[in-house]
C-alpha positions as CSV (number, residue, x, y, z in Angstrom):
1,M,0.4,0.0,0.2
2,T,1.3,3.0,-0.9
3,F,2.1,6.4,1.8
4,R,-0.9,8.0,-0.1
5,W,-3.8,5.5,-0.7
6,R,-2.5,4.7,3.4
7,S,-2.6,8.4,4.6
8,V,-6.3,8.6,2.9
9,M,-7.3,5.7,4.7
10,L,-6.3,6.9,8.1
11,L,-7.7,10.1,7.6
12,L,-10.8,8.6,7.0
13,S,-10.6,6.2,10.2
14,V,-10.2,9.7,11.4
15,L,-12.9,11.7,10.2
16,L,-15.9,8.9,10.9
17,G,-14.4,8.3,14.2
18,A,-14.5,12.3,14.9
19,G,-17.6,13.7,14.5
20,C,-18.7,17.4,14.2
21,S,-14.9,17.3,16.6
22,T,-13.9,19.4,14.6
23,V,-10.7,22.3,16.0
24,P,-8.9,24.3,13.8
25,A,-5.4,23.8,14.8
26,P,-3.6,27.1,14.8
27,D,-0.5,27.4,12.3
28,S,2.9,27.4,14.5
29,S,6.5,26.7,13.6
30,L,8.1,22.8,13.8
31,Y,10.6,24.3,16.5
32,A,9.8,25.4,19.5
33,G,8.9,29.2,20.1
34,S,7.0,30.2,22.4
35,M,8.0,33.0,24.1
36,E,6.1,33.6,27.1
37,R,7.5,29.8,28.8
38,E,9.7,31.0,31.6
39,P,14.0,30.9,31.4
40,R,14.5,27.5,33.2
41,Q,17.5,28.9,35.1
42,V,15.9,32.5,35.3
43,G,16.1,32.4,39.8
44,R,20.6,32.3,39.0
45,C,20.4,35.5,37.0
46,P,20.7,39.0,38.4
47,P,16.9,40.0,39.8
48,L,14.7,42.3,37.8
49,E,13.6,45.0,39.2
50,A,9.8,45.3,39.3
51,D,8.4,47.5,37.0
52,Q,11.6,46.0,34.0
53,E,9.7,43.2,34.3
54,L,6.2,44.2,33.3
55,V,7.7,45.6,30.4
56,I,9.1,41.8,30.1
57,S,5.3,40.4,30.7
58,L,4.5,43.0,28.6
59,S,7.2,42.4,25.3
60,G,5.8,39.2,25.3
61,E,2.2,39.0,24.9
62,M,2.7,41.8,21.7
63,V,4.9,38.5,20.2
64,A,1.8,36.1,21.3
65,E,-0.1,38.9,19.3
66,G,2.3,38.8,16.7
67,R,3.9,41.8,17.2
68,L,7.5,41.4,16.7
69,H,8.7,44.7,16.0
70,A,6.3,46.2,18.5
71,A,7.9,43.9,21.4
72,L,11.9,44.1,20.7
73,A,11.4,47.7,20.9
74,N,9.9,47.7,24.3
75,L,13.1,46.0,25.6
76,E,15.4,48.5,24.1
77,S,14.0,50.3,27.2
78,L,15.8,47.4,29.5
79,P,19.3,47.5,30.8
80,P,20.6,45.6,27.6
81,R,23.6,43.7,29.8
82,S,21.0,42.0,31.7
83,P,20.9,38.2,30.3
84,E,17.3,38.1,30.4
85,V,16.5,40.7,28.5
86,R,19.4,39.5,25.9
87,L,17.6,36.0,26.0
88,R,13.9,37.8,25.2
89,K,16.3,40.1,22.5
90,A,17.5,36.8,20.9
91,R,14.5,34.6,20.5
92,I,12.9,37.7,19.1
93,L,15.1,38.2,16.5
94,R,15.7,34.3,16.0
95,L,11.6,35.0,15.1
96,L,12.5,37.9,13.0
97,S,15.4,35.8,11.2
98,D,17.8,38.5,12.0
99,D,21.4,37.8,12.4
100,R,21.8,39.9,15.4
101,A,20.0,36.7,17.1
102,E,23.9,34.4,17.1
103,P,25.5,36.1,18.9
104,L,23.3,37.2,21.2
105,F,22.7,34.0,22.2
106,S,26.2,33.3,21.9
107,S,26.4,36.4,24.9
108,L,24.4,34.0,27.5
109,L,26.3,30.6,26.9
110,N,28.5,29.1,30.1
111,G,26.3,32.2,31.9
112,C,23.1,32.0,34.6
113,L,20.5,31.0,31.5
114,N,23.2,28.6,29.4
115,A,20.5,25.7,28.6
116,E,18.3,28.7,27.0
117,A,21.5,29.9,24.6
118,H,22.7,26.0,23.1
119,H,18.8,26.2,22.5
120,G,18.5,29.8,21.0
121,L,21.7,27.7,18.9
122,G,20.4,24.6,17.9
123,Q,17.4,26.2,16.5
124,I,19.1,28.8,14.4
125,A,21.4,25.6,13.1
126,A,18.3,23.9,12.5
127,A,17.0,26.6,10.7
128,R,20.3,26.9,8.4
129,G,19.6,23.0,8.1
130,E,23.0,22.8,9.8
131,Y,21.2,19.9,11.6
132,S,24.6,18.0,12.9
133,R,25.7,21.0,14.6
134,A,22.0,21.9,15.7
135,R,22.4,18.6,17.7
136,D,25.5,19.0,18.8
137,Y,23.8,22.5,20.5
138,L,20.9,20.7,21.7
139,D,22.5,17.9,23.5
140,L,24.6,19.9,25.0
141,A,20.7,22.0,25.9
142,A,19.2,18.5,27.1
143,R,22.2,17.8,29.6
144,L,21.6,21.2,31.3
145,A,17.6,21.0,31.5
146,P,16.9,17.5,30.6
147,A,12.9,18.6,31.8
148,D,12.4,21.5,29.0
149,D,10.1,20.0,26.7
150,A,10.7,22.7,23.7
151,I,14.4,21.6,23.6
152,R,13.2,17.8,24.2
153,N,11.5,18.5,21.3
154,D,13.3,20.5,18.6
155,R,16.1,17.9,19.9
156,G,13.5,15.4,18.2
157,L,13.0,17.6,15.0
158,V,16.6,17.7,14.7
159,L,17.2,13.7,15.7
160,M,14.4,13.0,12.9
161,H,16.0,15.3,10.0
162,L,19.1,13.4,10.7
163,G,17.3,9.8,9.9
164,D,17.6,8.6,14.0
165,L,13.6,8.0,14.1
166,T,14.5,5.5,16.9
167,Q,15.4,8.0,18.7
168,A,13.7,10.9,17.9
169,R,10.5,9.7,19.0
170,F,12.2,8.8,22.2
171,E,12.4,12.0,22.1
172,L,9.5,13.2,20.7
173,L,7.4,11.7,23.1
174,T,9.5,12.7,26.4
175,A,8.0,16.3,24.9
176,V,4.5,15.2,24.8
177,E,4.7,13.3,28.5
178,L,6.2,16.8,30.7
179,D,3.7,19.2,28.6
180,P,0.5,17.0,27.7
181,A,-1.0,20.3,26.5
182,N,1.4,21.3,24.5
183,E,0.2,20.7,20.8
184,Q,3.1,21.1,18.4
185,S,5.1,18.8,20.6
186,L,1.8,16.1,19.6
187,D,1.9,17.4,16.3
188,N,5.5,17.4,15.8
189,L,5.2,13.3,16.9
190,L,2.1,12.2,15.3
191,T,4.9,14.0,11.8
192,L,7.1,10.7,12.8
193,L,4.8,8.0,13.2
194,I,3.6,9.4,9.7
195,Y,6.6,9.7,8.0
196,A,8.5,6.4,9.7
197,D,5.0,4.4,7.9
198,Q,4.0,3.8,11.3
199,W,0.3,4.1,10.5
200,Q,-0.9,2.0,13.7
201,E,0.7,4.0,16.4
202,A,-0.3,7.0,14.7
203,G,-3.9,6.0,14.2
204,E,-4.0,4.7,18.4
205,L,-2.3,8.5,18.9
206,V,-5.2,9.6,16.7
207,R,-7.8,8.3,18.6
208,H,-6.2,8.4,21.9
209,R,-5.3,11.8,22.0
210,K,-8.6,13.2,19.8
211,I,-6.6,15.0,17.5
212,P,-9.1,16.5,14.8
213,P,-8.1,16.0,11.0
214,E,-7.7,18.9,10.2
215,R,-4.3,18.4,12.1
216,F,-3.8,15.1,11.1
217,Q,-3.7,17.0,7.0
218,K,-0.8,19.2,8.6
219,A,1.0,15.9,9.6
220,E,0.6,13.8,6.7
221,Q,1.4,17.1,5.1
222,R,4.7,17.5,6.3
223,A,6.1,13.8,6.1
224,R,5.4,13.9,2.5
225,Q,7.1,16.8,2.2
226,M,10.3,15.3,4.2
227,H,9.8,11.6,1.9
228,L,10.2,14.3,-0.9
229,K,12.7,15.8,0.1
230,Q,14.6,11.9,0.8
231,L,14.2,11.2,-3.0
232,E,15.3,14.5,-4.3
233,F,18.5,14.3,-1.8
234,Q,19.0,10.9,-2.8
235,G,18.5,11.3,-7.1
236,S,21.1,13.9,-6.2
237,S,23.4,11.6,-4.5
238,E,23.3,9.2,-7.0
239,P,26.6,9.9,-9.6
240,A,26.0,10.5,-13.2
241,D,26.2,8.2,-16.3
């Protein structure tokens, strides 16, 4: 049975089992990019004053609304050497694909936000397609913050791109169990199961988690795109006659 036909059959079972419970899923990046999550190691950083924390909170709300430039402008009023301020700026700049994000993350290495710095650098490397380098950053980030679901999610995606599907599945399952409410990790796990042709497990995940058809379709599309890229890579790597 072909990849496409299997996906159609599983989608049909999802549609039949879902009834009218179809909740639209928000479009989001595969890689974790939540600006609302608090830095894991912030307790060891120099504390901010109450008014500065208010500015950071306001900036986070702007990011959630998609107002990235406004959020960055608000942060400019805060002490530039503050580790948390630099982290928030770096995260926004990464979302804007701005080259200034990388040196900002690098400036946080070996400090009170070391795990977050390695995570951010791993995300940047992954966005460039430098998956081996991204894995190195995310391996260290996971050792520094092993219970951070966002790091485990991103590490799983990088391992999936590198073809280590067994370990990628382990990382994504860990991310889902650390934060069961995080739809992003759940969708990525579903993508991996479809990509790995593990249709029975994918169907069980859909039914158990009540994943609506719209999210299944997006996961199937991502898996299909990965298959096409794999075929293109294999074709380009074959020696010419």
